[in-house]
C-alpha beads as a LAMMPS data file, in Angstrom:
LAMMPS data file: protein, C-alpha beads

65 atoms
64 bonds

1 atom types
1 bond types

-500.0 500.0 xlo xhi
-500.0 500.0 ylo yhi
-500.0 500.0 zlo zhi

Masses

1 110.0

Atoms # bond

1 1 1 0.000 0.000 0.000
2 1 1 1.430 3.372 -1.020
3 1 1 1.973 6.103 1.539
4 1 1 2.782 9.776 1.273
5 1 1 5.244 11.134 3.800
6 1 1 5.343 14.916 4.145
7 1 1 8.611 15.709 5.909
8 1 1 8.588 19.133 7.547
9 1 1 11.942 20.714 8.383
10 1 1 12.130 22.785 11.555
11 1 1 12.821 26.074 9.761
12 1 1 10.045 25.525 7.241
13 1 1 7.581 24.608 9.963
14 1 1 8.387 27.717 11.982
15 1 1 8.365 30.034 8.982
16 1 1 5.202 28.690 7.390
17 1 1 3.391 27.714 10.578
18 1 1 2.992 24.261 9.100
19 1 1 -0.146 22.564 10.310
20 1 1 -2.278 19.622 9.271
21 1 1 -4.197 21.713 6.712
22 1 1 -0.929 22.597 4.953
23 1 1 0.161 18.962 5.005
24 1 1 -3.150 17.948 3.449
25 1 1 -2.767 20.611 0.741
26 1 1 0.764 19.464 -0.119
27 1 1 -0.294 15.831 -0.262
28 1 1 -3.357 16.646 -2.366
29 1 1 -1.204 18.568 -4.829
30 1 1 1.191 15.624 -5.066
31 1 1 -1.717 13.238 -5.696
32 1 1 -3.136 15.483 -8.431
33 1 1 0.241 15.731 -10.175
34 1 1 1.146 12.046 -9.781
35 1 1 0.956 10.383 -13.190
36 1 1 1.403 6.811 -11.939
37 1 1 -2.304 6.177 -11.388
38 1 1 -1.795 5.214 -7.758
39 1 1 -4.684 5.767 -5.382
40 1 1 -4.205 7.137 -1.891
41 1 1 -6.455 7.168 1.152
42 1 1 -6.351 10.018 3.691
43 1 1 -4.866 7.726 6.352
44 1 1 -1.903 7.090 4.044
45 1 1 -0.715 10.700 4.341
46 1 1 1.808 10.937 7.158
47 1 1 3.335 14.163 8.503
48 1 1 6.903 13.782 9.774
49 1 1 8.473 16.616 11.758
50 1 1 12.266 16.996 11.579
51 1 1 13.860 15.242 14.525
52 1 1 10.841 12.966 15.027
53 1 1 11.449 10.580 12.145
54 1 1 10.292 7.083 13.068
55 1 1 11.725 3.729 12.004
56 1 1 9.168 3.325 9.204
57 1 1 10.148 6.629 7.618
58 1 1 13.862 5.954 8.073
59 1 1 13.514 2.514 6.469
60 1 1 13.034 4.227 3.096
61 1 1 16.535 5.708 3.419
62 1 1 19.024 2.836 3.848
63 1 1 21.970 5.119 4.670
64 1 1 20.091 6.945 7.455
65 1 1 21.910 6.596 10.783

Bonds

1 1 1 2
2 1 2 3
3 1 3 4
4 1 4 5
5 1 5 6
6 1 6 7
7 1 7 8
8 1 8 9
9 1 9 10
10 1 10 11
11 1 11 12
12 1 12 13
13 1 13 14
14 1 14 15
15 1 15 16
16 1 16 17
17 1 17 18
18 1 18 19
19 1 19 20
20 1 20 21
21 1 21 22
22 1 22 23
23 1 23 24
24 1 24 25
25 1 25 26
26 1 26 27
27 1 27 28
28 1 28 29
29 1 29 30
30 1 30 31
31 1 31 32
32 1 32 33
33 1 33 34
34 1 34 35
35 1 35 36
36 1 36 37
37 1 37 38
38 1 38 39
39 1 39 40
40 1 40 41
41 1 41 42
42 1 42 43
43 1 43 44
44 1 44 45
45 1 45 46
46 1 46 47
47 1 47 48
48 1 48 49
49 1 49 50
50 1 50 51
51 1 51 52
52 1 52 53
53 1 53 54
54 1 54 55
55 1 55 56
56 1 56 57
57 1 57 58
58 1 58 59
59 1 59 60
60 1 60 61
61 1 61 62
62 1 62 63
63 1 63 64
64 1 64 65
């Protein structure tokens, strides 16, 4: 099952006052522009704040320490 991770850096979050509505807008834009034909459900959109990356997110980046 496909997921969308929206990673929010600390500076971006502070500057843009990133909240769940912004995350939803970014994910929706990605879905609209995605040409692969994949389908996403709202519960597959995951906001990740810098410094709070979990093991699932990190597993997509093999060199992450």
